[in-house]
All heavy atoms as an XYZ file, in Angstrom:
1042
protein
N     133.006    184.312    180.012
C     134.174    185.029    179.552
C     135.223    185.049    180.662
O     134.928    185.412    181.786
C     133.745    186.458    179.213
C     134.739    187.198    178.421
S     134.331    186.799    176.743
C     135.059    187.956    175.770
N     136.431    184.640    180.341
C     137.517    184.648    181.319
C     138.219    185.990    181.290
O     138.501    186.541    180.237
C     138.541    183.557    180.999
C     138.008    182.175    181.157
N     137.497    181.708    182.335
C     137.908    181.153    180.276
C     137.114    180.460    182.176
N     137.338    180.103    180.927
N     138.527    186.492    182.463
C     139.288    187.735    182.511
C     140.762    187.410    182.308
O     141.206    186.271    182.458
C     139.097    188.429    183.864
O     139.776    187.719    184.876
N     141.540    188.432    181.974
C     142.976    188.254    181.775
C     143.645    187.770    183.058
O     144.548    186.941    183.024
C     143.605    189.557    181.300
N     143.180    188.267    184.208
C     143.752    187.855    185.495
C     143.494    186.371    185.750
O     144.378    185.655    186.219
C     143.191    188.700    186.629
N     142.277    185.917    185.442
C     141.963    184.498    185.617
C     142.837    183.639    184.709
O     143.301    182.586    185.108
C     140.493    184.221    185.305
C     139.567    184.667    186.411
O     140.006    184.961    187.513
N     138.283    184.729    186.110
N     143.033    184.084    183.481
C     143.853    183.339    182.527
C     145.297    183.278    183.012
O     145.923    182.236    182.945
C     143.771    183.980    181.135
C     144.502    183.186    180.066
C     143.911    181.801    179.853
O     142.706    181.625    179.818
N     144.767    180.804    179.736
N     145.822    184.398    183.522
C     147.195    184.408    184.037
C     147.336    183.458    185.210
O     148.317    182.732    185.311
C     147.601    185.816    184.478
C     148.015    186.705    183.336
C     148.461    188.070    183.849
O     147.873    188.620    184.768
N     149.516    188.581    183.247
N     146.366    183.458    186.089
C     146.392    182.564    187.252
C     146.371    181.108    186.795
O     147.122    180.278    187.297
C     145.207    182.857    188.165
O     145.153    181.917    189.204
N     145.514    180.809    185.821
C     145.419    179.443    185.305
C     146.729    179.030    184.623
O     147.205    177.913    184.821
C     144.253    179.345    184.328
C     143.841    177.910    184.056
C     142.631    177.840    183.194
N     143.076    177.339    181.914
C     142.341    177.274    180.832
N     141.121    177.708    180.846
N     142.813    176.798    179.718
N     147.318    179.939    183.858
C     148.586    179.636    183.188
C     149.697    179.412    184.205
O     150.546    178.540    184.039
C     148.970    180.753    182.217
C     148.057    180.794    180.992
O     147.281    179.836    180.776
O     148.111    181.797    180.261
N     149.697    180.206    185.282
C     150.705    180.059    186.331
C     150.549    178.710    187.021
O     151.534    178.019    187.289
C     150.576    181.201    187.325
O     151.470    181.009    188.396
N     149.310    178.334    187.312
C     149.051    177.028    187.927
C     149.462    175.905    186.982
O     150.022    174.896    187.414
C     147.574    176.888    188.295
C     147.170    177.751    189.460
C     145.665    177.725    189.707
O     144.877    177.415    188.818
N     145.282    178.065    190.924
N     149.196    176.069    185.700
C     149.570    175.059    184.712
C     151.085    174.902    184.670
O     151.596    173.779    184.623
C     149.031    175.428    183.334
N     151.811    176.003    184.698
C     153.274    175.954    184.657
C     153.816    175.217    185.880
O     154.698    174.356    185.767
C     153.860    177.363    184.577
N     153.281    175.540    187.043
C     153.708    174.866    188.276
C     153.361    173.387    188.213
O     154.187    172.528    188.529
C     153.042    175.519    189.507
O     153.409    176.894    189.533
C     153.464    174.846    190.793
N     152.137    173.080    187.784
C     151.706    171.694    187.662
C     152.561    170.914    186.685
O     152.927    169.762    186.946
N     152.905    171.532    185.567
C     153.749    170.869    184.565
C     155.106    170.497    185.148
O     155.592    169.390    184.930
C     153.968    171.781    183.357
C     153.036    171.618    182.189
C     153.328    172.677    181.142
C     153.109    170.235    181.578
N     155.724    171.420    185.870
C     157.040    171.144    186.466
C     156.964    169.932    187.379
O     157.808    169.042    187.315
C     157.551    172.355    187.249
C     158.035    173.489    186.391
C     158.694    174.543    187.262
C     157.971    175.852    187.098
N     158.505    176.936    187.900
N     155.953    169.893    188.228
C     155.784    168.787    189.173
C     155.488    167.491    188.417
O     156.077    166.442    188.701
C     154.675    169.105    190.199
C     154.381    167.906    191.091
C     155.057    170.320    191.049
N     154.590    167.552    187.452
C     154.215    166.352    186.697
C     155.394    165.821    185.884
O     155.611    164.606    185.846
C     152.973    166.625    185.816
C     152.761    165.528    184.781
C     151.738    166.766    186.698
N     156.163    166.690    185.264
C     157.353    166.221    184.533
C     158.292    165.475    185.483
O     158.839    164.423    185.138
C     158.105    167.386    183.878
C     157.465    167.917    182.626
C     157.581    169.259    182.302
C     156.771    167.097    181.749
C     157.010    169.771    181.139
C     156.189    167.601    180.579
C     156.323    168.939    180.283
N     158.471    165.989    186.679
C     159.332    165.354    187.672
C     158.784    163.966    188.048
O     159.538    162.988    188.107
C     159.457    166.247    188.910
C     160.471    165.730    189.895
O     161.537    165.245    189.536
N     160.136    165.834    191.161
N     157.488    163.885    188.294
C     156.857    162.600    188.635
C     157.018    161.607    187.485
O     157.439    160.464    187.693
C     155.362    162.792    188.977
C     155.219    163.556    190.291
C     154.639    161.444    189.034
C     153.802    164.072    190.563
N     156.699    162.038    186.269
C     156.784    161.134    185.113
C     158.217    160.674    184.885
O     158.448    159.510    184.526
C     156.206    161.809    183.868
C     154.693    162.099    183.919
C     154.252    162.858    182.668
C     153.881    160.834    184.106
N     159.187    161.548    185.109
C     160.596    161.154    184.994
C     160.927    160.078    186.024
O     161.583    159.082    185.715
C     161.519    162.358    185.184
C     161.487    163.336    184.018
O     160.972    162.977    182.933
O     161.975    164.468    184.194
N     160.463    160.286    187.258
C     160.747    159.318    188.322
C     160.018    157.998    188.094
O     160.465    156.952    188.567
C     160.403    159.901    189.695
C     161.397    160.971    190.118
C     161.097    161.488    191.504
C     162.149    162.503    191.919
N     161.922    162.947    193.298
N     158.888    158.032    187.385
C     158.188    156.798    187.037
C     158.913    156.058    185.920
O     158.603    154.913    185.639
C     156.763    157.092    186.588
C     155.803    157.430    187.685
C     156.013    157.385    189.037
C     154.450    157.864    187.509
N     154.884    157.766    189.709
C     153.896    158.072    188.797
C     153.649    158.120    186.406
C     152.586    158.499    188.996
C     152.355    158.547    186.601
C     151.828    158.730    187.890
N     159.846    156.724    185.256
C     160.592    156.097    184.173
C     159.899    156.170    182.825
O     160.136    155.326    181.950
N     159.070    157.181    182.622
C     158.348    157.337    181.357
C     159.290    157.660    180.206
O     160.224    158.446    180.354
C     157.344    158.483    181.455
S     155.927    158.121    182.457
N     158.986    157.092    179.059
C     159.679    157.468    177.829
C     159.095    158.797    177.343
O     158.019    159.222    177.796
C     159.461    156.401    176.759
O     158.101    156.409    176.328
N     159.770    159.435    176.412
C     159.278    160.689    175.836
C     157.901    160.465    175.208
O     156.988    161.264    175.381
C     160.281    161.244    174.804
C     161.529    161.754    175.541
C     159.667    162.342    173.961
C     162.692    162.093    174.643
N     157.749    159.349    174.501
C     156.471    159.040    173.857
C     155.376    158.854    174.899
O     154.249    159.342    174.713
C     156.599    157.786    172.969
O     157.612    158.032    171.990
C     155.294    157.454    172.279
N     155.686    158.166    175.996
C     154.684    157.986    177.052
C     154.268    159.332    177.642
O     153.084    159.566    177.869
C     155.212    157.070    178.152
C     155.239    155.614    177.758
C     155.895    154.748    178.811
O     156.910    155.100    179.394
N     155.302    153.580    179.054
N     155.241    160.210    177.896
C     154.909    161.531    178.439
C     153.981    162.265    177.483
O     152.970    162.842    177.900
C     156.181    162.363    178.728
C     155.823    163.791    179.139
C     157.035    161.698    179.805
N     154.295    162.240    176.193
C     153.438    162.886    175.186
C     152.022    162.334    175.249
O     151.059    163.097    175.239
C     153.984    162.624    173.777
C     155.185    163.401    173.390
C     155.618    162.975    171.995
O     156.625    162.334    171.838
N     154.809    163.314    171.006
N     151.894    161.010    175.279
C     150.576    160.382    175.273
C     149.823    160.664    176.565
O     148.625    160.981    176.529
C     150.692    158.878    175.066
C     151.114    158.503    173.687
N     151.461    157.223    173.349
C     151.260    159.223    172.560
C     151.788    157.176    172.075
N     151.676    158.391    171.574
N     150.504    160.541    177.710
C     149.844    160.744    178.999
C     149.316    162.173    179.108
O     148.200    162.396    179.566
C     150.799    160.412    180.156
C     151.090    158.906    180.187
C     150.230    160.885    181.501
C     152.282    158.502    181.049
N     150.120    163.141    178.669
C     149.730    164.546    178.795
C     148.962    165.077    177.584
O     148.428    166.184    177.633
C     150.962    165.422    179.057
C     151.732    165.084    180.339
C     152.904    166.030    180.513
C     150.823    165.098    181.554
N     148.931    164.314    176.503
C     148.206    164.751    175.315
C     148.854    165.952    174.642
O     148.158    166.877    174.224
N     150.195    165.933    174.550
C     150.916    167.048    173.923
C     151.857    166.530    172.840
O     152.277    165.374    172.876
C     151.716    167.894    174.951
C     152.730    167.054    175.718
C     150.773    168.615    175.900
C     153.594    167.834    176.698
N     152.175    167.387    171.897
C     153.091    167.024    170.820
C     154.527    166.994    171.338
O     154.835    167.533    172.404
C     152.990    168.047    169.691
O     153.530    169.294    170.132
N     155.408    166.382    170.568
C     156.829    166.326    170.946
C     157.411    167.737    171.037
O     158.140    168.056    171.973
C     157.612    165.480    169.941
C     159.070    165.266    170.330
C     159.771    164.311    169.381
N     159.257    162.963    169.505
C     159.894    161.977    170.132
N     161.063    162.194    170.666
N     159.372    160.776    170.201
N     157.064    168.590    170.072
C     157.575    169.973    170.086
C     157.107    170.706    171.340
O     157.899    171.398    172.002
C     157.126    170.715    168.832
N     155.834    170.538    171.683
C     155.301    171.184    172.888
C     155.977    170.628    174.137
O     156.298    171.391    175.061
C     153.788    170.994    172.978
N     156.218    169.339    174.156
C     156.882    168.724    175.306
C     158.235    169.385    175.553
O     158.537    169.802    176.671
C     157.059    167.219    175.086
C     157.912    166.472    176.110
C     157.305    166.576    177.505
C     158.068    165.020    175.704
N     159.033    169.507    174.519
C     160.354    170.124    174.685
C     160.234    171.600    175.051
O     160.971    172.099    175.896
C     161.211    169.926    173.421
C     161.682    168.501    173.290
C     161.233    167.693    172.259
C     162.564    167.954    174.221
C     161.654    166.369    172.148
C     162.991    166.633    174.116
C     162.533    165.853    173.076
O     162.953    164.552    172.976
N     159.305    172.291    174.433
C     159.106    173.718    174.728
C     158.670    173.910    176.187
O     159.195    174.761    176.895
C     158.078    174.308    173.758
C     157.948    175.815    173.833
C     157.103    176.398    172.698
N     155.743    175.881    172.649
C     155.284    175.044    171.717
N     156.046    174.624    170.739
N     154.023    174.629    171.751
N     157.727    173.094    176.638
C     157.208    173.222    178.002
C     158.239    172.803    179.047
O     158.270    173.356    180.135
C     155.931    172.399    178.186
C     154.771    172.836    177.328
C     153.648    172.028    177.212
C     154.768    174.047    176.631
C     152.561    172.405    176.437
C     153.689    174.427    175.853
C     152.601    173.603    175.760
O     151.525    173.977    174.987
N     159.085    171.837    178.713
C     160.148    171.453    179.658
C     161.150    172.607    179.825
O     161.607    172.859    180.931
C     160.890    170.202    179.177
C     160.222    168.913    179.589
C     161.204    167.757    179.409
N     160.615    166.482    179.642
C     160.601    165.860    180.823
N     161.117    166.427    181.876
N     160.060    164.665    180.933
N     161.459    173.263    178.711
C     162.408    174.386    178.751
C     161.805    175.603    179.442
O     162.490    176.318    180.150
C     162.833    174.778    177.330
C     163.703    173.772    176.636
C     165.075    173.701    177.264
O     165.298    172.945    178.200
N     165.995    174.488    176.776
N     160.514    175.834    179.167
C     159.858    177.033    179.676
C     158.398    176.720    179.998
O     157.516    176.980    179.187
C     159.969    178.158    178.634
C     159.349    179.438    179.113
O     158.993    179.584    180.280
N     159.183    180.383    178.202
N     158.143    176.177    181.203
C     156.763    175.820    181.559
C     155.800    177.013    181.490
O     154.618    176.827    181.241
C     156.884    175.298    182.992
C     158.304    174.895    183.142
C     159.091    175.807    182.249
N     156.308    178.230    181.686
C     155.454    179.423    181.616
C     154.880    179.624    180.218
O     153.896    180.333    180.060
C     156.216    180.681    182.044
C     156.191    180.948    183.537
C     156.959    179.917    184.365
O     157.951    179.371    183.923
N     156.478    179.658    185.562
N     155.501    179.016    179.219
C     155.020    179.181    177.843
C     153.822    178.267    177.546
O     153.211    178.374    176.494
C     156.139    178.886    176.844
O     156.416    177.491    176.799
N     153.499    177.371    178.481
C     152.439    176.389    178.241
C     151.069    177.046    178.175
O     150.726    177.893    178.986
C     152.449    175.333    179.337
N     150.333    176.647    177.172
C     148.933    177.029    177.044
C     148.176    175.716    176.929
O     148.147    175.104    175.858
C     148.736    177.893    175.806
O     147.376    178.212    175.677
N     147.633    175.262    178.059
C     147.049    173.930    178.104
C     145.529    173.966    177.971
O     144.871    174.861    178.489
C     147.421    173.245    179.425
C     148.916    173.075    179.684
C     149.142    172.431    181.042
C     149.584    172.261    178.590
N     145.021    172.958    177.285
C     143.573    172.810    177.149
C     143.001    172.241    178.447
O     143.736    171.763    179.316
C     143.263    171.846    176.002
O     143.660    170.524    176.360
N     141.710    172.263    178.543
C     141.054    171.677    179.721
C     141.398    170.192    179.849
O     141.661    169.694    180.940
C     139.545    171.885    179.603
C     138.798    171.392    180.803
C     137.320    171.630    180.670
N     136.664    171.109    181.857
C     135.667    171.693    182.450
N     135.183    172.815    181.981
N     135.126    171.151    183.511
N     141.412    169.475    178.736
C     141.776    168.057    178.727
C     143.184    167.870    179.288
O     143.421    166.987    180.112
C     141.689    167.491    177.305
C     142.191    166.061    177.227
O     141.440    165.139    177.626
O     143.347    165.846    176.779
N     144.120    168.690    178.844
C     145.503    168.563    179.308
C     145.622    168.895    180.795
O     146.361    168.229    181.522
C     146.420    169.457    178.470
C     146.544    168.945    177.044
C     147.111    169.981    176.096
O     146.898    171.179    176.256
N     147.827    169.507    175.097
N     144.880    169.897    181.256
C     144.893    170.227    182.684
C     144.323    169.063    183.501
O     144.843    168.754    184.582
C     144.096    171.511    182.951
C     144.739    172.797    182.439
C     143.753    173.957    182.521
C     146.010    173.112    183.215
N     143.287    168.417    183.001
C     142.718    167.261    183.698
C     143.720    166.110    183.735
O     143.814    165.391    184.731
C     141.406    166.828    183.049
C     140.275    167.795    183.336
C     138.957    167.380    182.704
O     138.773    166.188    182.365
O     138.101    168.261    182.547
N     144.474    165.940    182.662
C     145.498    164.898    182.626
C     146.559    165.165    183.699
O     146.988    164.249    184.402
C     146.133    164.812    181.239
C     145.200    164.224    180.196
C     145.739    164.420    178.777
N     144.843    163.852    177.799
C     144.877    162.586    177.383
N     145.790    161.754    177.856
N     144.020    162.139    176.504
N     146.987    166.436    183.820
C     147.944    166.799    184.877
C     147.363    166.437    186.237
O     148.053    165.875    187.096
C     148.240    168.304    184.861
C     149.049    168.906    183.737
C     149.210    170.407    183.947
C     150.395    168.244    183.602
N     146.100    166.768    186.437
C     145.431    166.506    187.701
C     145.422    165.013    188.025
O     145.685    164.620    189.169
C     144.008    167.059    187.651
O     143.327    166.766    188.836
N     145.138    164.175    187.041
C     145.123    162.730    187.289
C     146.508    162.208    187.655
O     146.645    161.375    188.551
C     144.533    161.952    186.110
C     143.033    161.905    186.176
C     142.246    162.559    185.247
C     142.389    161.220    187.201
C     140.865    162.528    185.328
C     141.010    161.188    187.297
C     140.256    161.853    186.354
O     138.882    161.824    186.455
N     147.547    162.686    186.983
C     148.908    162.261    187.334
C     149.219    162.667    188.776
O     149.738    161.869    189.564
C     149.961    162.839    186.362
C     151.376    162.579    186.869
C     149.780    162.238    184.969
N     148.878    163.905    189.133
C     149.107    164.375    190.504
C     148.316    163.550    191.514
O     148.826    163.212    192.590
C     148.754    165.862    190.623
C     149.661    166.818    189.848
C     149.054    168.213    189.812
C     151.060    166.842    190.444
N     147.082    163.209    191.183
C     146.256    162.412    192.093
C     146.735    160.974    192.211
O     146.679    160.387    193.298
C     144.790    162.478    191.681
C     144.168    163.812    192.036
O     144.387    164.342    193.110
N     143.405    164.369    191.119
N     147.214    160.390    191.116
C     147.803    159.044    191.187
C     149.013    159.096    192.111
O     149.179    158.250    193.002
C     148.198    158.523    189.783
C     146.947    158.172    188.964
C     149.127    157.307    189.901
C     147.227    157.892    187.495
N     149.853    160.090    191.918
C     151.052    160.227    192.750
C     150.675    160.405    194.228
O     151.271    159.775    195.113
C     151.901    161.403    192.258
C     153.112    161.640    193.079
N     154.171    160.747    193.120
C     153.444    162.644    193.919
C     155.099    161.211    193.946
N     154.677    162.354    194.437
N     149.685    161.229    194.507
C     149.243    161.447    195.887
C     148.734    160.137    196.501
O     149.034    159.843    197.667
C     148.154    162.519    195.933
N     147.995    159.355    195.734
C     147.507    158.061    196.236
C     148.670    157.122    196.536
O     148.676    156.429    197.561
C     146.570    157.404    195.214
O     145.383    158.153    195.095
N     149.663    157.089    195.643
C     150.833    156.230    195.863
C     151.608    156.665    197.105
O     152.108    155.833    197.867
C     151.739    156.229    194.628
C     151.157    155.535    193.396
C     152.030    155.786    192.181
C     150.974    154.042    193.644
N     151.701    157.975    197.320
C     152.398    158.480    198.515
C     151.645    158.109    199.794
O     152.255    157.914    200.844
C     152.599    159.985    198.426
C     153.679    160.378    197.415
C     153.872    161.874    197.363
N     154.144    162.434    198.670
C     155.356    162.732    199.148
N     156.409    162.516    198.400
N     155.492    163.266    200.341
N     150.330    158.012    199.697
C     149.529    157.590    200.849
C     149.704    156.091    201.096
O     149.785    155.649    202.233
C     148.038    157.923    200.620
O     147.914    159.326    200.423
C     147.185    157.494    201.790
N     149.776    155.319    200.019
C     149.905    153.862    200.127
C     151.273    153.421    200.632
O     151.375    152.453    201.373
C     149.693    153.215    198.752
C     148.284    153.025    198.263
C     148.286    152.606    196.799
C     147.566    151.985    199.105
N     152.323    154.093    200.190
C     153.690    153.638    200.444
C     154.511    154.710    201.153
O     154.396    155.888    200.839
C     154.391    153.299    199.117
C     153.690    152.267    198.291
C     153.157    152.606    197.061
C     153.557    150.954    198.726
C     152.510    151.661    196.271
C     152.903    150.007    197.955
C     152.384    150.359    196.729
N     155.366    154.251    202.083
C     156.297    155.158    202.751
C     157.620    155.222    201.997
O     158.310    156.230    202.025
C     156.586    154.680    204.188
C     155.356    154.781    205.070
O     154.546    155.708    204.864
O     155.219    153.929    205.966
N     157.967    154.130    201.349
C     159.249    153.998    200.682
C     159.214    154.649    199.294
O     158.412    154.246    198.449
C     159.561    152.497    200.568
C     160.874    152.196    199.910
O     161.422    153.002    199.171
N     161.383    151.010    200.168
N     160.089    155.641    199.042
C     160.104    156.298    197.717
C     160.280    155.309    196.559
O     159.739    155.522    195.478
C     161.285    157.259    197.794
C     161.465    157.516    199.252
C     161.057    156.246    199.947
N     161.005    154.213    196.803
C     161.199    153.216    195.749
C     159.853    152.633    195.323
O     159.615    152.391    194.143
C     162.139    152.117    196.246
C     162.526    151.130    195.189
C     163.539    150.147    195.728
C     163.894    149.129    194.662
N     164.813    148.114    195.149
N     158.955    152.415    196.284
C     157.620    151.901    195.966
C     156.737    152.994    195.363
O     155.986    152.736    194.426
C     156.955    151.332    197.212
C     157.637    150.087    197.719
O     158.329    149.399    196.981
N     157.470    149.800    198.993
N     156.827    154.211    195.910
C     156.024    155.324    195.399
C     156.289    155.511    193.909
O     155.363    155.655    193.114
C     156.324    156.631    196.170
C     155.661    157.828    195.492
C     155.881    156.530    197.623
N     157.564    155.505    193.533
C     157.912    155.766    192.135
C     158.015    154.497    191.295
O     157.880    154.556    190.079
C     159.205    156.578    192.061
C     159.013    157.958    192.645
C     159.543    158.296    193.884
C     158.251    158.902    191.984
C     159.329    159.560    194.427
C     158.034    160.166    192.518
C     158.573    160.482    193.741
O     158.355    161.723    194.280
N     158.224    153.341    191.929
C     158.378    152.097    191.183
C     157.089    151.384    190.844
O     157.032    150.610    189.888
N     156.031    151.654    191.617
C     154.756    150.953    191.446
C     154.251    151.013    190.011
O     153.741    150.028    189.474
C     153.701    151.547    192.393
C     152.352    150.898    192.284
C     152.035    149.796    193.057
C     151.383    151.387    191.406
C     150.786    149.187    192.961
C     150.143    150.787    191.303
C     149.845    149.681    192.086
N     154.374    152.167    189.393
C     153.798    152.370    188.059
C     154.470    151.525    186.984
O     153.886    151.283    185.934
C     153.848    153.846    187.677
C     152.971    154.729    188.541
S     151.211    154.348    188.433
C     150.839    154.974    186.792
N     155.698    151.059    187.229
C     156.387    150.265    186.207
C     156.442    148.775    186.560
O     157.142    148.009    185.896
C     157.795    150.814    185.962
O     158.547    150.779    187.154
N     155.685    148.371    187.581
C     155.630    146.953    187.943
C     154.410    146.291    187.304
O     153.310    146.858    187.335
C     155.545    146.791    189.463
C     156.753    147.253    190.266
C     156.464    147.160    191.759
C     157.977    146.435    189.907
N     154.592    145.083    186.751
C     153.436    144.370    186.211
C     152.385    144.203    187.305
O     152.715    143.934    188.460
C     154.007    143.015    185.787
C     155.472    143.274    185.579
C     155.839    144.332    186.588
N     151.131    144.367    186.922
C     150.036    144.314    187.877
C     149.037    143.260    187.399
O     148.524    143.350    186.289
C     149.375    145.693    187.968
C     148.402    145.809    189.099
O     147.586    144.927    189.321
N     148.480    146.924    189.808
N     148.785    142.277    188.253
C     147.898    141.179    187.866
C     146.441    141.394    188.248
O     145.616    140.514    188.059
C     148.406    139.858    188.474
C     149.708    139.421    187.825
O     149.851    139.619    186.595
O     150.584    138.906    188.533
N     146.115    142.562    188.770
C     144.716    142.855    189.082
C     143.914    142.874    187.779
O     144.463    143.138    186.711
C     144.593    144.172    189.833
C     145.099    144.034    191.261
O     144.737    143.103    191.968
N     145.969    144.937    191.660
N     142.609    142.576    187.857
C     141.791    142.411    186.652
C     141.920    143.499    185.588
O     142.077    143.190    184.422
C     140.365    142.338    187.198
C     140.541    141.772    188.570
C     141.848    142.317    189.076
N     141.884    144.749    185.944
C     141.936    145.794    184.914
C     143.278    145.811    184.184
O     143.344    146.032    182.981
C     141.663    147.165    185.545
C     141.758    148.303    184.549
C     140.774    148.496    183.597
C     142.841    149.169    184.565
C     140.856    149.530    182.681
C     142.927    150.212    183.653
C     141.936    150.383    182.718
O     142.018    151.399    181.813
N     144.361    145.572    184.923
C     145.699    145.662    184.336
C     146.101    144.384    183.603
O     146.865    144.442    182.640
C     146.720    146.017    185.419
C     146.458    147.350    186.046
C     145.887    147.449    187.309
C     146.749    148.524    185.369
C     145.624    148.678    187.889
C     146.490    149.765    185.936
C     145.923    149.833    187.197
N     145.616    143.243    184.065
C     145.866    141.961    183.384
C     147.341    141.736    183.049
O     147.677    141.365    181.930
C     145.016    141.847    182.115
C     143.543    141.878    182.431
O     143.105    141.268    183.400
N     142.779    142.616    181.642
N     148.218    141.993    184.027
C     149.640    141.752    183.831
C     150.414    142.920    183.238
O     151.640    142.892    183.173
N     149.691    143.940    182.793
C     150.371    145.133    182.250
C     150.804    146.031    183.412
O     150.246    145.978    184.502
C     149.440    145.935    181.342
C     148.950    145.173    180.117
C     147.919    145.974    179.341
N     146.721    146.188    180.172
C     145.731    146.999    179.840
N     145.770    147.699    178.724
N     144.680    147.128    180.627
N     151.767    146.888    183.145
C     152.139    147.876    184.155
C     151.146    149.035    184.074
O     150.618    149.330    182.992
C     153.559    148.423    183.922
O     153.569    149.212    182.728
C     154.601    147.308    183.832
N     150.881    149.696    185.214
C     150.013    150.877    185.144
C     150.555    151.914    184.151
O     149.779    152.572    183.451
C     150.024    151.404    186.580
C     150.262    150.185    187.415
C     151.221    149.351    186.595
N     151.865    152.018    184.058
C     152.478    152.968    183.126
C     152.157    152.617    181.675
O     151.865    153.496    180.867
C     153.993    152.989    183.349
C     154.760    154.164    182.816
C     154.164    155.484    183.268
C     156.211    154.061    183.259
N     152.186    151.334    181.356
C     151.827    150.908    179.995
C     150.371    151.242    179.698
O     150.032    151.639    178.580
C     152.081    149.417    179.822
N     149.520    151.100    180.706
C     148.100    151.390    180.509
C     147.893    152.882    180.239
O     147.272    153.259    179.251
C     147.266    150.930    181.731
C     145.825    151.399    181.618
C     147.325    149.411    181.859
N     148.436    153.751    181.112
C     148.209    155.188    180.911
C     149.014    155.727    179.733
O     148.662    156.748    179.163
C     148.451    156.024    182.183
C     149.920    156.023    182.603
C     147.536    155.574    183.303
C     150.242    156.993    183.736
N     150.073    155.010    179.362
C     150.886    155.421    178.218
C     150.175    155.282    176.891
O     150.664    155.739    175.863
N     148.980    154.675    176.911
C     148.181    154.540    175.688
C     147.719    155.907    175.197
O     147.431    156.090    174.027
C     146.941    153.677    175.959
O     145.997    154.420    176.743
N     147.615    156.844    176.150
C     147.131    158.166    175.792
C     145.630    158.324    175.890
O     145.104    159.420    175.741
N     144.918    157.235    176.151
C     143.466    157.310    176.275
C     143.101    157.912    177.628
O     143.559    157.430    178.666
C     142.844    155.917    176.151
C     143.059    155.273    174.806
C     142.433    156.072    173.686
O     141.280    156.479    173.769
N     143.195    156.319    172.635
N     142.269    158.947    177.605
C     141.888    159.613    178.846
C     141.235    158.626    179.811
O     141.484    158.642    181.009
C     140.945    160.784    178.551
C     140.688    161.642    179.750
C     141.551    162.667    180.083
C     139.584    161.410    180.561
C     141.331    163.452    181.202
C     139.351    162.190    181.679
C     140.230    163.216    182.005
N     140.411    157.725    179.284
C     139.715    156.750    180.122
C     140.704    155.850    180.864
O     140.461    155.472    182.010
C     138.762    155.906    179.282
N     141.831    155.515    180.239
C     142.843    154.680    180.901
C     143.475    155.415    182.078
O     143.763    154.817    183.115
C     143.924    154.240    179.913
C     143.422    153.206    178.914
O     142.433    152.504    179.216
O     144.029    153.092    177.835
N     143.680    156.698    181.927
C     144.226    157.517    183.011
C     143.240    157.544    184.179
O     143.607    157.328    185.338
C     144.499    158.925    182.484
C     145.402    159.853    183.255
C     146.746    159.237    183.574
C     145.600    161.138    182.470
N     141.988    157.767    183.861
C     140.930    157.797    184.878
C     140.814    156.445    185.587
O     140.778    156.377    186.817
C     139.598    158.189    184.231
C     138.415    157.938    185.133
C     138.132    158.802    186.186
C     137.599    156.831    184.943
C     137.049    158.568    187.034
C     136.525    156.586    185.780
C     136.258    157.455    186.820
O     135.203    157.216    187.654
N     140.734    155.369    184.815
C     140.560    154.033    185.400
C     141.769    153.633    186.249
O     141.617    153.002    187.299
C     140.317    152.985    184.306
C     138.980    153.125    183.621
C     137.779    152.889    184.531
O     137.901    152.151    185.533
O     136.710    153.454    184.243
N     142.963    153.995    185.811
C     144.162    153.689    186.589
C     144.137    154.447    187.911
O     144.387    153.871    188.973
C     145.434    154.027    185.782
O     145.446    153.194    184.612
C     146.697    153.790    186.587
N     143.793    155.727    187.855
C     143.681    156.495    189.097
C     142.640    155.865    190.017
O     142.879    155.670    191.211
C     143.315    157.961    188.830
C     142.821    158.643    190.077
C     143.691    158.885    191.132
C     141.491    158.987    190.220
C     143.227    159.464    192.312
C     141.021    159.562    191.386
C     141.898    159.800    192.439
N     141.484    155.541    189.472
C     140.387    155.003    190.272
C     140.826    153.732    191.003
O     140.546    153.559    192.192
C     139.187    154.727    189.364
C     137.904    154.457    190.104
C     136.716    154.492    189.167
C     136.509    153.145    188.542
N     135.245    153.027    187.832
N     141.549    152.861    190.313
C     141.968    151.595    190.913
C     143.079    151.794    191.942
O     143.085    151.135    192.980
C     142.378    150.613    189.827
C     141.137    150.021    189.186
C     141.392    149.382    187.844
N     140.201    148.717    187.358
C     139.165    149.335    186.802
N     139.156    150.627    186.672
N     138.115    148.657    186.381
N     144.012    152.691    191.683
C     145.073    152.956    192.663
C     144.483    153.653    193.883
O     144.813    153.327    195.021
C     146.218    153.770    192.025
C     146.960    152.884    191.015
C     147.176    154.294    193.100
C     147.979    153.615    190.171
N     143.581    154.591    193.646
C     142.942    155.293    194.754
C     142.143    154.314    195.622
O     142.128    154.433    196.850
C     142.034    156.397    194.220
C     141.574    157.339    195.318
O     142.437    157.879    196.039
O     140.360    157.536    195.455
N     141.521    153.331    194.995
C     140.736    152.335    195.744
C     141.634    151.514    196.672
O     141.191    151.080    197.736
C     139.992    151.418    194.780
N     142.890    151.311    196.286
C     143.812    150.575    197.137
C     144.017    151.258    198.484
O     144.269    150.613    199.491
C     145.182    150.409    196.448
C     145.238    149.560    195.203
C     146.623    149.627    194.576
C     144.863    148.114    195.528
N     143.906    152.575    198.481
C     144.098    153.307    199.729
C     142.772    153.560    200.435
O     142.698    154.277    201.414
C     144.852    154.608    199.500
C     144.094    155.662    198.740
C     144.864    156.969    198.676
N     144.047    158.007    198.120
C     143.260    158.816    198.833
N     143.209    158.716    200.121
N     142.547    159.735    198.235
N     141.713    152.958    199.907
C     140.407    153.090    200.541
C     139.643    154.313    200.078
O     138.753    154.792    200.761
N     140.003    154.830    198.886
C     139.300    155.991    198.341
C     137.831    155.681    198.111
O     137.474    154.576    197.733
N     136.997    156.631    198.370
C     135.560    156.430    198.194
C     135.125    156.908    196.817
O     135.478    157.999    196.394
C     134.798    157.218    199.269
C     135.119    156.824    200.706
C     134.425    157.768    201.676
C     134.671    155.387    200.969
N     134.334    156.088    196.139
C     133.792    156.459    194.825
C     132.313    156.315    194.842
O     131.741    155.417    195.218
C     134.417    155.597    193.724
C     135.729    156.127    193.374
C     136.927    155.832    193.960
C     136.029    157.128    192.409
N     137.927    156.570    193.406
C     137.407    157.361    192.455
C     135.262    157.845    191.514
C     138.036    158.287    191.631
C     135.897    158.753    190.698
C     137.267    158.964    190.764
């Protein structure tokens, strides 16, 4: 059973995370549809949460999706010093086996949780992440 204080703390963290993730996704050049798919939210919720992140009530799946976006971004910041590369990497075609010429953004834009995980895993591995 979650206490009201725990729920408020989680909602506050979700609101903060949403603001940061929306900023990252905007800088990656995501379309509205891609943002919906990546975060697993409806168009109405997307607009509502952008206007008022405090109104967000996110599921565990959605919180995990936020976490993966933040972790992908953190890995890119470790890999690259140049902001153009940090934010541009996701929209560049990638010829590595998993991506097969697709952009990482196209892969995670599918909305499949596994694609988000696999994309993070491969980007994290570039920086020497241990799995």
